[in-house]
N, C-alpha and C positions, 0 to 999 in steps of 0.2 A: 511623485507618488512614493511613499515609503513601503518597504517590503513588509509583508505580514509575517510577524514572528510571534508564535504562541506555542501552545502545547502541540505535541504530536498525537494525533488521534489513533487509537488502536481499537478496532472493532472486531469482536468475535461473533461470527454468524453461525449459530448452532442451536437447534431446538433442545437438544439434550443438555447442553451447558446452560442455556437460558432457564430450563426447568430444574436445574440443580441435580440432574441425574449423572452428570459427567463433569469431571474437573477440566477447567479451561487450561489447556496446555499451549495452544497456539498463540493467544494474546501475550502471555508472559514470555514466550519464546521470541516474539517480535521485539519486546522491550529489552530483553536480555541481549539480543543480537545488536540492536542499535546503540544502547547505552555507551559502550566503550568507544564508539566511533564519533560520538558527539562531545566536543570539547567544551562547549558552553553548557551551563546548567539549563536543563530543559525538563519540563513536566510532560508526563504521558497522561492523556485523558483516555481511560479505558471504559468500554461499554460492551455489553453482550446483548444481542438481539436474536430472536428466533428466525428461522428460515421463512420469513414472510416478506414478500416484495414491498408492501407499503411501509413496514417498520424499518426495513433496511434502508429504503430511500429516505424516509424521514430522518433517520439517524445520520446518514451520509450528508444530507443537506445541512443539518444542524451543525455537525462537526466542521464542515467546510467553511462555516462562517467564522470560526475561531482558529482553525489549524491551517498551516501551509502544507502539511502532509498528513494524510490519513491512510493507514495500512489496515486492510481487513484480512481476516484469516478464517477460512472455512467457506463451504458452499460453492467451491469452484469445480467440483467433480461433475459427473454426468447422472447422478442420482435424481430421482423425481423432485426432491426438496432442495436441490442445489440451485439457488437462484441469485447468488451474489453477482455474477457478471451481468445478468439481466438488469438487476437493480442499478448497478453502476452505469450501465449504458443509458438507462432512463434519466439518470441524474447528471451525467457528464455533458459538457459542452463539446469536448473533443475526446476521442479515443486515441490512445498511444499504443499501437499494436506491437511496436518493437520490444516493449517490456515483456509481454506474454511470450512472444517468439523466443526471446533470449532465455527466459526461465525454462521453457519446454526443451529448448535445444541443449542447455547445460545439464538438465536433469536426465535427459534421454540415456546417456552413457551408463548411469548408475541404476536407473529405474525405467525400463522400456515402456511401462504403462504411463509414464509422465506425459505422453502425447494425449492422454485423456483429460489432462488438466485444462481448465478454461481460465487459468490465471490471466489477469488483464490489468490495464492501467488506463487512466484518463484524467481529465481536468474538470473540476467543478469551479468555475470562475478562476481564481488564482490558487486553488488547492489541488495538489497532486494526490490522486487516489490510486492505491495499488492493491489489487486483490491477490492474496496468497492462499495456498492450500492450508488446511488446518493442522496437518501433521508437523510437529516441531522440527523434525529432520528436514522436511520439505521447506519449511519456513527458512531455516538456515541456508539450505542450498540455493533457494530462489533469491534471498537477499544478497547472498555472496555474488550471484551472477549479475544482479542489476544495480548493486550499490554504487559502482563508479558513476552511473548516470543520474542517480536520484538527486543529489544536491544541486547539480546544474539544472535539471528539469524544474526543481522547486524555484530556483533563482530566476530562470527565464519566465516562469509563470507569474512571478511577482512576489514570491515569498522568500522565507529564510528559515533554515534550521540551525543557524549559528555556525560557529567554526567547527569544522569536521576533519576527520582524517580518513585515509585510505580511499579517497574518491578521485575521479579523473579531474584534471585541470580543465577549466573552461576553454573550449576551442576558439573563443572569441575574446579579443581584448576587452577589458573592463568597460562597460557601458555600450558595447557594440553588440547588436544581436545579428542573427543570421539573416534577418529580413531588412537590415539597414542598407 
């Protein structure tokens, strides 16, 4: 089986951005943060969807067919329209709670209300999906916290985001997984 290598999906989940009432700051922040850490040329596939469960699920499932990594931004709070984690849970085969735990733990020192975030991660087949808050500062803080594990998680799931820098070394010798 060859690793899935394609664009990195970036999905902004926001009614106001989707309707053109608000500039998308979260999606571009994701691309800006990731770009200098990716040493191979890679495209970003960006999409904006409203805070509607069926539309978020449809877009997540669609992007997961082409991408080894999809990063969402927005919809992770506790407001009545914040449904991104619910959509991800419906779509994912596995939930990876450590990503959300690490993001909240690292953000807590600077922003005590970070415990209200429902940022999360999971797998749709061989695609790693990560839900981030919509605020660009929070995007930076969260990606900084979890980046060391992202490339390894993508690789273990069967994908690739190419050559990278500033990530953790694989804890297993090449070709050996933790379940071997």
